[in-house]
C-alpha positions in Angstrom: -12.6 25.0 -5.7 -9.5 23.7 -4.1 -9.2 22.8 -0.4 -5.7 22.6 0.9 -6.4 21.9 4.5 -8.8 19.2 5.8 -9.6 21.4 8.8 -11.1 24.1 6.6 -14.0 21.9 5.5 -15.6 21.6 2.1 -19.1 22.8 1.1 -20.4 21.6 -2.2 -21.1 24.7 -4.3 -24.4 25.8 -5.9 -24.5 25.7 -9.6 -23.3 29.0 -11.2 -25.2 29.9 -14.3 -22.2 31.9 -15.5 -20.3 28.6 -15.9 -21.4 28.2 -19.5 -19.2 28.2 -22.6 -20.4 28.4 -26.2 -18.7 26.2 -28.8 -16.3 28.9 -29.9 -15.2 29.7 -26.4 -14.8 26.1 -25.5 -12.5 25.2 -28.5 -10.5 28.4 -28.0 -9.7 27.3 -24.5 -9.7 23.5 -24.8 -7.7 22.9 -28.0 -4.5 24.5 -26.5 -5.2 22.6 -23.3 -5.0 19.3 -25.1 -1.7 20.3 -26.8 -0.3 21.4 -23.4 -1.3 18.2 -21.7 0.4 16.0 -24.3 3.6 18.1 -23.8 3.3 17.7 -20.0 2.8 14.0 -20.3 6.1 13.7 -22.2 7.8 15.9 -19.6 6.5 13.8 -16.7 7.7 10.7 -18.5 11.2 12.2 -19.0 11.3 13.2 -15.3 10.1 9.9 -14.1 7.0 11.3 -12.4 4.2 8.8 -11.6 0.8 10.4 -11.9 -2.6 9.4 -10.5 -5.7 11.2 -11.7 -8.6 10.2 -9.5 -12.2 11.1 -10.5 -15.0 10.9 -8.1 -18.4 12.6 -8.3 -22.2 12.2 -8.3 -23.6 9.6 -10.7 -24.3 11.3 -14.0 -21.8 14.1 -13.2 -19.9 13.6 -16.4 -16.8 11.7 -15.4 -16.8 9.6 -18.5 -16.9 12.8 -20.7 -13.8 14.2 -19.0 -12.0 10.9 -19.1 -12.7 10.5 -22.8 -11.2 13.9 -23.5 -8.2 13.0 -21.5 -7.8 9.8 -23.4 -7.9 11.7 -26.7 -5.2 14.1 -25.5 -2.7 11.6 -24.1 -0.3 9.2 -25.7 -2.0 5.8 -25.0 1.4 4.2 -24.6 2.0 6.2 -21.4 -1.2 5.8 -19.4 -3.6 3.2 -18.0 -7.3 3.7 -17.5 -9.1 2.0 -14.7 -12.9 2.1 -14.6 -13.5 1.0 -11.0 -16.6 -1.1 -10.4 -17.8 -2.9 -7.3 -15.0 -5.2 -6.0 -14.9 -8.7 -7.6 -14.4 -12.0 -5.8 -10.6 -11.7 -5.6 -10.7 -8.1 -4.4 -13.2 -9.0 -1.7 -10.7 -11.5 -0.3 -8.2 -8.7 0.3 -7.9 -5.4 2.1 -10.1 -2.8 0.4 -7.0 -0.8 -0.8 -5.3 -3.9 -2.2 -6.6 -3.5 -5.8 -5.6 0.1 -5.9 -2.1 -0.5 -4.6 -1.8 -3.0 -7.4 -2.7 -0.4 -10.0 -0.4 2.4 -8.8 1.6 3.7 -11.8 5.3 3.2 -12.4 7.6 6.2 -12.7 6.8 8.2 -15.8 3.3 6.7 -16.3 -0.2 8.0 -15.7 -3.0 6.1 -14.0 -6.5 7.4 -14.5 -9.1 6.1 -12.0 -12.7 6.4 -13.0 -13.8 6.3 -9.4 -11.6 4.7 -6.8 -11.0 4.1 -3.1 -13.8 6.5 -2.1 -17.0 5.7 -4.0 -16.3 2.1 -4.7 -14.9 1.1 -1.3 -16.6 3.5 1.1 -19.8 5.1 -0.1 -21.1 2.0 -2.0 -21.0 0.0 1.3 -22.8 2.6 3.4 -26.4 3.4 4.1 -26.6 7.2 4.4 -29.9 6.9 6.2 -28.1 5.1 9.1 -24.5 6.3 9.0 -23.7 10.0 9.0 -19.9 9.6 8.9 -17.3 7.3 7.3 -15.5 5.4 10.2 -12.3 7.0 11.3 -10.4 3.8 10.7 -11.2 3.9 7.0 -10.3 7.6 6.8 -7.0 7.0 8.5 -6.1 4.2 6.1 -7.0 6.3 3.0 -4.9 9.2 4.3 -1.9 6.9 5.1 -2.2 5.4 1.6 -2.2 8.7 -0.1 0.6 10.2 2.0 2.8 7.2 1.3 2.3 7.6 -2.4 2.8 11.3 -2.4 5.9 11.0 -0.2 7.4 8.6 -2.7 7.0 11.0 -5.6 3.5 10.3 -6.9 1.6 13.3 -8.3 -1.9 12.6 -6.9 -4.7 14.8 -8.4 -8.2 14.3 -6.9 -11.2 15.7 -8.7 -14.8 15.6 -7.5 -17.5 16.5 -10.1 -20.5 18.1 -8.4 -24.0 18.5 -9.8 -27.4 19.4 -8.2 -30.0 16.8 -7.4 -32.3 18.2 -10.1 -29.5 18.0 -12.7 -28.6 14.4 -11.7 -32.2 13.3 -11.9 -32.6 14.7 -15.4 -29.3 13.1 -16.6 -30.1 9.7 -15.2 -33.5 9.7 -16.8 -31.8 10.2 -20.2 -29.3 7.4 -19.4 -32.2 5.1 -18.5 -33.9 5.8 -21.8 -30.7 5.0 -23.8 -30.5 1.2 -24.6 -26.7 1.5 -24.9 -26.2 2.8 -21.4 -29.2 1.8 -19.2 -27.8 -1.6 -18.4 -24.6 -0.1 -16.9 -26.4 2.2 -14.4 -29.7 0.4 -13.8 -28.6 -0.7 -10.2 -27.5 2.8 -9.4 -30.7 4.6 -10.4 -31.9 5.0 -6.8 -28.9 7.2 -6.0 -30.7 10.4 -6.7 -33.5 9.5 -4.3 -30.9 9.5 -1.4 -29.1 12.6 -2.7 -29.8 14.7 0.3 -28.5 12.0 2.6 -25.3 11.5 0.5 -24.7 15.2 0.2 -23.8 15.7 3.9 -21.9 12.4 3.9 -19.9 13.4 0.9 -19.1 16.9 2.2 -17.8 15.3 5.4 -15.8 12.8 3.6 -14.2 15.3 1.3 -13.4 17.7 4.2 -11.7 14.9 6.2 -9.6 13.7 3.2 -8.5 17.0 1.7 -5.0 17.6 2.9 -2.0 19.7 1.9 -0.4 16.8 0.2 -3.6 15.5 -1.5 -6.3 18.2 -1.7 -9.6 17.8 -3.3 -10.6 19.9 -6.4 -14.3 20.3 -6.5 -15.8 21.2 -9.9 -19.2 22.7 -10.6 -20.1 20.1 -13.3 -23.6 21.5 -14.3 -22.3 22.5 -17.7 -20.3 19.8 -19.5 -17.9 22.0 -21.5 -17.1 24.1 -18.5 -16.5 20.9 -16.6 -14.0 19.7 -19.2 -11.9 22.8 -19.4 -11.9 23.3 -15.6 -10.7 19.7 -15.0 -8.0 20.2 -17.7 -7.0 23.5 -16.1 -6.5 21.8 -12.7 -4.6 18.9 -14.1 -2.3 21.1 -16.2 -1.6 23.4 -13.2 -0.8 20.5 -10.8 1.3 18.7 -13.3 3.2 21.8 -14.3 4.0 22.6 -10.6 5.1 19.0 -9.9 7.3 19.0 -13.0 8.8 22.3 -11.9 9.7 21.0 -8.5 11.2 17.9 -10.1 13.3 20.0 -12.5 14.7 22.0 -9.6 15.4 18.9 -7.5 12.8 19.9 -4.9 10.8 17.6 -2.7 7.5 19.0 -1.8 6.6 16.2 0.6 9.5 14.9 2.6 7.6 12.6 4.9 7.5 12.4 8.7 10.7 12.1 10.5 10.9 9.7 13.5 14.2 11.0 14.8 15.8 7.7 13.9 19.2 9.2 13.1 20.0 9.7 16.8 18.3 6.5 17.9 21.5 4.7 19.0 22.6 7.7 21.1 19.3 8.1 22.9 18.2 4.5 23.2 18.2 3.4 26.9 18.4 0.0 28.3 19.2 -3.3 26.6 18.3 -3.8 23.0 16.1 -6.6 21.7 19.2 -8.5 20.5 21.1 -8.0 23.8 18.2 -9.6 25.8 18.3 -12.8 23.7 19.8 -15.8 25.4 21.8 -17.6 22.7 22.7 -20.4 25.1 19.2 -21.8 24.9 19.1 -25.3 23.3 17.2 -28.5 23.1 18.2 -32.2 23.1 17.3 -34.2 20.0 14.8 -36.4 21.8 12.9 -33.4 23.2 13.1 -31.7 19.9 11.6 -34.6 18.0 8.8 -34.8 20.6 8.0 -31.1 20.5 8.1 -30.9 16.7 5.7 -33.8 16.4 3.2 -32.1 18.7 3.6 -28.7 17.1 3.3 -30.1 13.6 -0.1 -31.6 14.4 -1.2 -28.4 16.1 0.0 -26.3 13.1 -2.1 -28.5 10.7 -5.1 -27.9 12.9 -4.5 -24.2 12.9 -4.4 -24.1 9.1 -7.8 -25.7 9.0 -9.2 -23.2 11.5 -7.7 -20.3 9.5 -9.4 -21.6 6.4 -12.7 -22.2 8.0 -12.8 -18.8 9.7 -11.4 -16.9 6.6 -8.4 -15.5 8.6 -5.2 -14.6 6.6 -1.9 -15.4 8.2 1.3 -13.5 7.3 4.6 -14.8 8.5 7.9 -12.8 8.0 11.3 -14.3 8.4 14.3 -12.0 8.7 17.7 -12.8 10.2 21.4 -13.0 9.9 22.9 -14.8 7.0 23.2 -18.5 7.9 20.8 -18.1 10.9 18.5 -20.8 9.6 15.6 -19.0 7.9 15.3 -21.6 5.2 15.3 -24.5 7.7 12.7 -22.9 9.9 10.4 -22.2 6.9 10.8 -25.8 5.8 9.7 -27.1 9.2 6.7 -24.8 9.1 5.5 -25.9 5.7 6.0 -29.6 6.3 2.8 -29.6 8.4 0.8 -27.5 6.0 -1.5 -28.3 3.1 0.3 -26.9 0.0 -3.0 -25.7 -1.4 -3.3 -23.1 1.4 0.1 -21.4 1.6 2.6 -19.6 -0.4 6.3 -19.1 0.3 7.6 -15.8 -1.1 11.4 -15.6 -1.4 12.3 -11.9 -1.6 15.5 -10.8 -3.4 16.7 -7.4 -4.5 14.1 -5.3 -6.3 14.3 -5.5 -10.1 13.9 -2.6 -12.5 10.1 -2.8 -12.5 10.0 -2.9 -8.7 12.2 0.1 -8.4 9.7 2.1 -10.6 7.1 1.8 -7.9 6.7 2.4 -4.1 8.8 -0.1 -2.3 5.7 -1.8 -0.8 4.1 -2.3 -4.2 5.9 -5.6 -5.1 4.6 -7.3 -2.0 0.9 -6.9 -2.6 0.5 -9.7 -5.2 1.8 -12.2 -2.6 -0.5 -11.1 0.3 -2.8 -14.0 1.3 -6.5 -14.1 0.5 -8.7 -14.8 3.5 -8.0 -18.2 5.0 -4.6 -18.6 3.4 -1.0 -18.2 4.5 1.9 -16.3 3.0 5.4 -16.9 4.3 7.9 -14.1 3.3 11.5 -15.2 3.2 12.8 -11.6 3.8 10.3 -8.9 3.3 9.5 -5.1 3.1 12.0 -4.7 6.0 14.7 -4.7 3.4 14.0 -1.0 3.2 15.3 -0.4 6.8 18.0 -3.1 6.7 20.0 -3.8 3.6 18.8 -0.7 1.6 19.6 1.5 4.6 23.0 0.0 5.4 24.1 -0.3 1.8 22.8 3.3 1.0 20.4 1.9 -1.7 17.9 4.5 -0.6 18.1 7.9 0.9 18.1 8.6 4.6 14.7 10.3 4.3 13.3 7.2 2.6 14.3 4.6 5.1 13.5 7.0 8.0 10.0 7.5 6.6 9.6 3.7 6.1 9.1 2.9 9.8 5.9 4.8 9.9 4.7 3.6 6.5 5.4 0.0 7.6 3.5 0.3 10.9 0.5 1.8 9.0 0.7 -0.9 6.3 0.7 -3.7 8.9 -2.0 -2.0 11.0 -4.3 -1.9 7.9 -3.8 -5.6 7.3 -4.4 -6.4 10.9 -7.5 -4.3 11.1 -8.8 -6.2 8.1 -8.4 -9.5 10.0 -4.9 -10.7 9.3 -2.6 -12.3 11.8 0.9 -11.0 11.4 4.0 -12.6 13.1 7.5 -11.5 12.4 10.6 -13.5 13.2 14.2 -12.3 13.6 16.5 -15.3 13.7 19.4 -14.3 15.9 22.9 -15.8 16.1 26.2 -14.4 17.3 29.1 -13.5 15.1 31.1 -16.6 16.1 28.3 -19.0 15.2 27.8 -17.3 11.8 31.5 -17.6 11.1 31.4 -21.3 11.9 28.4 -21.9 9.7 30.0 -19.9 6.8 33.1 -22.1 7.0 31.0 -25.3 7.2 29.2 -24.3 4.0 32.4 -23.6 2.2 33.7 -27.0 3.1 30.5 -28.9 2.1 29.9 -29.4 -1.7 26.2 -29.7 -1.0 26.1 -26.4 0.8 28.6 -24.3 -1.1 25.8 -22.6 -3.1 24.6 -21.1 0.1 27.7 -19.0 0.7 28.6 -16.0 -1.5 30.9 -13.1 -1.6 28.0 -10.9 -0.6 27.6 -12.9 2.6 31.2 -12.2 3.6 30.8 -8.5 2.7 27.7 -8.2 4.8 29.5 -9.9 7.7 32.1 -7.2 7.6 29.4 -4.6 8.4 28.0 -6.6 11.3 27.8 -3.6 13.7 25.9 -1.5 11.2 23.4 -4.2 10.6 23.0 -4.9 14.3 22.1 -1.3 15.0 19.6 -1.3 12.1 18.0 -4.5 13.4 17.7 -3.2 16.9 16.1 0.0 15.6 13.8 -1.9 13.3 12.5 -4.1 16.1 12.2 -1.2 18.5 10.2 1.0 16.1 8.0 -1.6 14.3 7.2 -4.2 16.9 3.5 -3.6 17.7 0.7 -5.4 19.5 -0.9 -6.2 16.1 2.4 -7.2 14.3 5.0 -8.1 17.0 8.5 -9.2 16.4 9.8 -12.4 17.9 13.5 -12.6 18.4 14.4 -16.3 17.9 17.6 -17.5 19.6 19.0 -19.5 16.7 22.5 -20.6 17.8 20.8 -24.0 18.4 18.7 -24.9 15.4 16.5 -27.3 17.4 15.5 -24.6 19.8 15.0 -22.1 17.0 12.6 -24.3 15.1 10.5 -25.2 18.2 10.2 -21.6 19.3 9.1 -20.5 15.8 6.4 -23.1 15.5 5.2 -22.6 19.0 4.9 -18.8 18.4 2.8 -19.4 15.3 0.5 -21.9 17.0 0.0 -19.6 20.0 -0.8 -16.7 17.7 -3.5 -18.6 15.8 -5.0 -20.2 18.9 -5.1 -16.8 20.6 -6.9 -14.9 17.9 
């Protein structure tokens, strides 16, 4: 049963006694399926299609049986298998989707999830006798996650294996009697007792997360051979359709447009950069005094973050030669190096390009109580990648919404996010470029690319204003730092960080 629209709802089916295959029928159907799946795997590899097969279902429903048959049918060099258990210590220190983002497949590869972001992140943490519905915030984050993957080209196939309460009870009794398997499911044996409670909870969860871009496929799993051939049939159909779209150059899920192509025409009032007063400055004596006070305050803030297990994410973007490195150095001087990471972000490499553009940032996200400072960030998608045409218009247009949702998920999980745009005018940038060229100790800082970027100042300025306008939110605000005067710039940056931590 396939549900293509969440509004339609999903009802778990009764077991159909006709869903039974004898050995001859099973092999007549399944042997060609295995051959076809191997061919489709090679086709998906050649087309560069990333594929996720997500299996959820009742305990004892036969997920391992289907997965074992998949493993026997696929080239092991082209897929990864992830048996998802309860989150470990590191996963618990991150947002609940962190470990799944990290495992999303590269283009041309298949990721098989033996349970995933539903059972092991939602249902396992709920008491069905007290909670009738999964919180809307969790549902929204899952839907945003899946849409971002599908919009980027991932073929996401979600299968739920359904069995009756009676069938589950019988299967789990057999598991408990088997000394090779009882240790693996001992803690889950009480699941069948709560079956009726979980049934309504699961129906609601499936209904709210079955969408046109990522529908659920519910399989009557009462008969094991029928379960296998049905799962294979769904996977073959979905992969074949996706390959056909890719062959024809089609894009089934084009994302959500934000109307950004006409932003400059329709934007009213002064932009964020126009409101910045670049004449602001500080004298050296006041600068030294303020930096001393702020340094001590920042050190105290780090201790508080650690004690209260609050992650802090700082993003630095800005014009070339605006002073990002100097500001980051002044921030870190007051911090214990055991509790922070500075992540310099350059152009994506070949491995990065094989994934969703947000993927490469997940390893650097801070655990609870720690700090990550990004020297440039995921905003490259709507800045340099946009201006230099390194991605399509649809990709960078879609990124505004994806970034807002990504940052909202981190903030909802407890993170403090502060984003800085270091702003200088064109004349100040030119002066700093020439100073670097004339100083042997700074010549490494100036490149031909810096001069080329400068020649496109107006295009970058429009992109920056649009970025700030569309992604500055209460939970992840942008701070435009007037940076013509480096003293003023550094003080404002540190003060903003201290105020953010103290105000949380």
